[in-house]
N, C-alpha and C positions, 0 to 999 in steps of 0.2 A: 684864464681861458684863452685858447689860441684864436687867431683872427678868424672872423666869420666871413665866408665868401658866398656869393650868389650860388643857389642851387644845392646848398648843403642839406642833407636829409636829416631827419630827427635822430638823435642819439637814443640809446636804449632807455626804455621805460622800465625801471626796476625799483626794488625796495618799496613797492606799494603805490607808485605814482603812475598815472596814465593820463595822456592828453587827448581830449575829444577832437576827432577829426584830423589828427596828425599822425602820420606813419612813424614807425620807430625801428631802430636796429640796435643791436647789442653795443653798449658803451665799451670803448677800449680803454686799457689802463692809461693811455696817454692823455685822456681827458679827465684828469683828476685834480686839476688846478682851478680854483674858483675864479670867476671872471674878474674880480677886483685885483687879482695878481697881474693881469695883463692890461685891463681897460681902465680908463680914467677920463678926465675932462669934465665938461659941464654936467650937472646933476640932472637925472631923469626921475620923474615921479612914477612909482609903481603903485598901481591900485589893485587891491584884492577884494572881491565881493563874494561872500559866502552864498552858495546856492542851495545846498542840502547837507544834512548830517544825520545818519541813521545810528550813530553811536559807534560804528566800526569804520566807516568811510565817509569823508567829507569831500564835497566838490566845491570848486571856486572858479569864478571868472577872473582873469588877470588881464590888465592892460597897462601900457606905458606909452603915452603920446610921443610920437617921433622916434620910437625904438625901431631898430633894424631887426632885432631878434630878442627873444626872451628865453632864459635858461633857468632850470630848477635844479638845486643841489640838495642832497641829503648828506650832511656833514661835508666832507671834502670831495665827494664823488658826484660828478654831474650825471643826473639820471634822465634828463630829457631836455629837448630844445625845440622852441617854436620859432619858425622863420617868419615872424609877423609881429606887429605891435600889440596884438591881443589874442586871446585864446582861452581855453578852459582846461582844468585838470582836476583829478581826484587824488586824495591823499589819505593815508592810513591815520586814524585817530591816535594820538599819543606820540607821533613822530614829528620832528622839527624839520622844516624845509625853508631854504633861502632862495628867493626869486631874484635873479639878476636881469636887468634890461640894458642892452648896449645900443648906442645910437647909430653907429656905422661900422663898416667892416674894418676901419682903422682903429687902433687901440686907444687913441686919444679923443675920439669923437664924442664921448659922453657915457655915463654909467649911472644906473640907479639900482637900489637893492631894497628888499623887504622880506622879513621872516614871518612864518606862520607855524603854529603848533595846534592842529585841530584838537579840540577837547569834546567829550560827550555832551550832547544837548541836555538842558535841564530836565529833570524828571517832573512831569506834570500829571502823571497817571496815579490814581489812588490804588492802594492794595485791595485785594479781594479775599474775604475770609469765609471759610467753610467750617461746618461742624459735623461730628459723627453721631449726633443725637438720635436716639431711638424713640419709638412711640411711647414705650412704657418701660419701667424698671421695677422689678419685684422688691428691691431694697434700695440702697443708696445709688443714685445716678451719678456717673462720671462722664461728662461731655468734654471731648477734646476739640480744640479749635486750631485750625491751621490756616496760615495766610501766605499768599504769593504776591509779589510786586512786579508787574510787567514793565514798569517804568525804569527799573534798573537800579534805583538807589538803595533798595532793600527795605524790608519791614523793620520798623523801629520798635513798635509796641502794639500788642493786641489788648483790647479792653472788653469787658462784659458787664452786664447788669442783670441780676436775677430778680424777677418779679417787681421791677420798678425801683429796686433799692439803690445802694451806692455803687458808683463806678469802681471797678477793680481791674488792675492790670494783670494779665496772665492768660494762659492757654488751656488750663484745666479747670473745668467748672464742676464742683462737687455739691450735690444737693441730696440731703438725707431726709428731709421732712416729707411725710406722706401728703399726697395731694397732686393737683395739677400746677405745673410751673412753666414759666416762659423765661428764656434767656435771650437777651439782646447782645449782639457782639459786633465789633468793628475793629479796624486796624489803622495805624498811621505809619507812613514810611519815613525814611531818613531825610526826605525833602520837605516834610511837613504836610503831605497830601493825606487828607483824612477820608476814609471810606464813607460813602453816602450813596444810597440809603444804607442803614445798618441792617445786618442779617438778624434773624431770630429763629428760635425753635421752641416748640411747646411739647411737653411730655408729662407723663404721670409717674409718681413714685409711690410704691407700696399699695396701690389700689388694684393692680392687675393680679390675677391668680397665677401662681407659679405653674410652669409647664415643664415637660420633659419629652425627649424624643429618643426612641430606640433606633438603632442603625446597624445593619448587617450587610456584608457583601456576600454574594452567592459563591464567590471564589476569591482566593487571594492571589492566584496566578492566572493570567490570561495569555492567549497566543499573541504574537506580534500584530498590532493593529486591532486586537480583539476588544470586545465590549464587556464590561463588568456591570452586573445588575445589583442595585442596592434596594433593600426594603426596610421598613420600619413603621412605627406607630407614634403619632403625636397625641399627647394626652395632658390633662390637667387633673381636676377632680373626676373627670370622665374623658372619654375619647373626644378629640377635637376634629370635627369635620369641616370641610370647606375652607381650610387654612392653607396658605401657600408656604411651601418649604423650598429652599434653594440649596442645591448641591454645591459644596465648597471643596477646594483641593489645596494641598500644600506639598512642597517637596521636602520639608524638614519637620513637619508636625508642629510647627511654631507659627509661621507666617501663613495666613490663610487668604484665599481669594475666591470670589464667587465664580462659578462656571455659568454658562448660559442655560444650564439645565434646571428646571423647576417644575413643580407639579402641585396639584391641590389635593388635600387629603380626602378620602372617601368617607362614607357614613360611619365607619368604624375607626376613623382617624388614621387609616393605613395609607401608605404611599409607596410607589415604586419609581426608581430613577435609574437611568443608564448613562454610562460614559466610557470613553476609551481612555487608555493611559499610555502616553508616548514613552514614558519611562516610569520608574517606581514613583508612586503617588500615594498620598494619604487623602482620604475623602471623609466628609461628614456632611450633615444637613444643618441648615440654619433657619430658625423661625424668628422673624423680626419683631413679633409681638404686636399687640393692638391695645385698645383702651381696656379690654377685659382680661387679656391674658399676656403674661410677661414673655419677653423674648427668651430663646434658649438655643443652644447648640448641642448636637449629639456627641457621643464619643466617636473617635476616629477609627477607620478601618483602612488597612494598607493593601494596595493592589500592585503587583509587580508583573510586567509583561515578560514573556520570553523573547529572545531574538528570533529573526527569521533565518532558518538554517536548512538548506537543502542537503540531501544525501550526496556523498561524493561519487564521482564517476569511477568506473573500473571496467575492464574487459570481463565478459562472462566466463571466459576461459583463459588461463595464463600458465606458462611453464613455471615449474618450481625454480625459485631463485632468480627469475627473470624480472628485471626492474620495470616498473610502469608508473605513469603519472596519474594521480587521482586529484580531482578538484571539485569544488562546489561553490555555493554562493551564500553570502551572509548579509544581513541587514539589521541595524543601521551600519553605515560604513565605519570601518575600523582603520586605525593608522597603518598605512602601507609599511611593510617591513616587519611588522610584529607577527606574533604567532598566536592568534586568538582561538584557534580551533585545533582540536586533537582528533585524529582518525584512529579509531580502535578496531583492531582486527581480531575476530573470534573464529576459532576452528572447531568444527564439529567432531567430537571424539568421545568415545565411551558413552554414547547416547545423550550427550549434552554439549552446549556451546561453551567453549572455554576461551577466555581472553588470552591471546598469545603475543600480541604486539600492539604498541601504541606509538604513533608518530605525530609530530607537531607540523601543522600546515601553516605556510607563510601567507600573509595577507598582501593583496595588491588591489589598487583601485580598478573598478570595473563598472562603468555607467554610474548608476545610483546605488550600486551594491558594492560589497567587498568580495573579491574572488579569493578563495583560499586554495593553496596548492601544496601537495607533498609528493615526493617520488620515493618509492620503497619497493621491497620484495616480500613475497610470502614464501617462507622457507620449507614448507612441507606440502605434500600432495593431499588432496581431499577437498572437502567442502568448507568454504570460508564465507563469512559475512562481515561487511564493513559498516561502521556506524560513526558519524561525526558527533562531536560534543563541544559545546561552548560553556565554560564554567560560569557560575553566578558572579556578578560584580555589583557595584554600588547602584546600578540602574536597572539591571535585567536579571531575570531568574535563570537558573541552569537550564540548558536546552539540549535535547538530543534530536538527531535526525532519524528518519526511517532507515532501514537496512538496505545494503547493496550486496547481492550474493555473487560469489565468484567460485569457480571450480579450478583447482590447481592440479595440473597433470604432471 
């Protein structure tokens, strides 16, 4: 390290090291030689005191009695400098830092060193285990257990006990015996922390009557932002009234999630639910069951929204063969530069509208919408009408705009 002189400012704080209360500037390539290459003399004692460690960043107090300055290196690069005999710094966990203390501005006044590699603090937090147990099962019950470990060492093993029996390691509990059962469960992490108190769930098997739910959507296609209505009946040996059913949705008809929409069945077991679909969705209802009636889910119904598509602009009158620009708006936004919309031009002839021309419209970003634009001509005189079209894709249904009427002179 070069000679340290009075008034020197802090070198750069980089590579995850920052000094409290000390200004810094970017280190220059000339300051890449560790202090022991230049300084020597009587030994100084460098003391490091850990202050905090959150698993990502650790902070330290550093001091060296009689030191003129203290520098910190990461490898061969000096990353910071304290113009004092004490200070503090923070360091990234997992990196190695060497702290040098020099006694005076001359190279032979004295030198002390100490290295530190912050490591994550010990995990003292026990895991937490949850189950997906239902209230009742018509036949065999399968209860899945899942555990998380906020302490960071990770879940080692999950255990369970059914009806006070033997301890078993595993995350899938299968019970086929009819009756009421209780499963006790807990987990242990890789640091040996055991969950306490243990979790538990009580359920019945084979005692609840089977149930079923019909499910129907009033339409399979809705307008952009529109609402679909679903109806059905929940029943067992007879209609089930006063039971709560929850609307679920899926994007792939495999993985299901509850919506915030639920209702209670009427005296005939009937229910009505409503929901919007931001893009193509599958919907169904779920009845979670109770001590008398088993849980059930209905068959699924698919609902697909159209895009929002305005009709394109055009002059009411235009000369034959004269080019004009036609544009409209589309939602949701599409990739700029693509051609998601086609403008279809129909001419009235022989008492009917005949498609005579189709042009592709280019997309560009416009506020929260997409603006589509095309420039073209209408080659014959007479009455024309224009209609925009967005083809069906994986998320939206085919969509047509209303008509725009044009007279060609």
